[in-house]
C-alpha positions in Angstrom: 14.1 6.1 -6.6 10.4 6.2 -7.1 8.3 3.1 -6.7 4.7 2.1 -7.2 3.5 -0.7 -5.0 0.4 -2.8 -4.5 0.3 -3.8 -0.8 -2.2 -6.0 0.9 -1.9 -6.6 4.7 -4.0 -9.3 6.4 -3.9 -9.6 10.2 -4.4 -13.2 11.4 -6.0 -14.3 14.6 -8.2 -11.2 15.0 -11.5 -12.5 13.8 -13.4 -12.2 10.6 -13.5 -8.4 10.2 -10.2 -6.7 9.6 -11.4 -3.2 8.6 -10.1 -1.5 11.7 -6.6 -2.8 11.0 -6.8 -1.8 7.4 -7.9 1.7 8.5 -4.9 2.0 10.8 -2.5 1.0 8.1 -4.1 3.5 5.7 -3.5 6.2 8.4 0.1 5.2 8.7 0.6 5.5 4.9 -1.2 8.9 4.8 0.8 10.2 7.8 4.0 9.2 5.9 2.9 11.6 3.2 2.6 8.9 0.5 0.1 9.0 -2.3 -2.3 6.0 -1.9 -5.3 4.5 -3.6 -7.3 2.1 -1.5 -9.0 -0.7 -3.4 -11.1 -3.7 -2.4 -8.1 -6.0 -1.8 -5.3 -3.7 -0.9 -3.7 -0.3 -1.4 -1.6 1.1 -4.2 1.2 3.3 -2.9 3.4 5.8 -4.8 6.5 7.4 -3.4 10.2 7.2 -2.8 11.5 3.7 -2.3 12.8 4.2 1.3 9.7 6.0 2.4 7.3 3.4 1.0 9.1 0.4 2.5 9.5 2.2 5.9 5.8 2.9 5.9 5.0 -0.8 5.1 7.2 -1.8 8.0 5.5 0.6 10.3 2.1 -0.8 9.2 3.2 -4.2 10.4 4.5 -2.8 13.7 1.3 -0.8 14.4 -1.0 -3.8 13.6 1.0 -6.0 15.9 0.6 -3.3 18.6 -3.2 -3.5 18.1 -3.0 -7.2 19.1 -2.7 -9.1 15.8 -0.4 -12.0 16.6 0.3 -12.7 12.9 0.2 -10.8 9.7 0.5 -12.0 6.2 1.2 -9.4 3.4 1.5 -9.5 -0.3 3.5 -6.9 -2.2 3.9 -6.2 -5.9 6.0 -3.2 -6.9 7.7 -1.7 -9.8 10.2 1.0 -10.7 11.3 2.5 -13.9 14.2 4.8 -14.9 13.2 5.8 -18.4 10.6 8.4 -17.2 8.5 9.5 -14.3 5.2 7.6 -14.2 2.4 7.9 -11.6 -0.4 5.6 -10.6 -2.8 8.0 -12.4 -0.6 7.9 -15.6 -0.8 4.1 -15.7 -4.6 4.0 -15.3 -5.1 6.8 -17.8 -3.1 4.9 -20.4 -5.3 1.9 -20.2 -8.5 3.9 -20.1 -7.5 5.7 -23.2 -7.1 2.4 -25.0 -10.6 1.4 -23.9 -12.2 4.4 -25.5 
């Protein structure tokens, strides 16, 4: 089953700047072969359910390996069975209505 997720990982106890941890997680997602779209407060992820959630787990594991003692994450996700829909399709639909 395909899923589109909005994922935000925040390592705690590592100081103010977290960009190196976000970059590591982005690499994990890319290496998993998932389609991603980084935004200012997280990452949109598109792929098969098991692959997306396995990659999110791996992000947590890798960030802990980097020394983060705690991680908090938020996750929103959706699936649909009536048709295939990509992240780009969803954005395009709204942009067309704005024209």
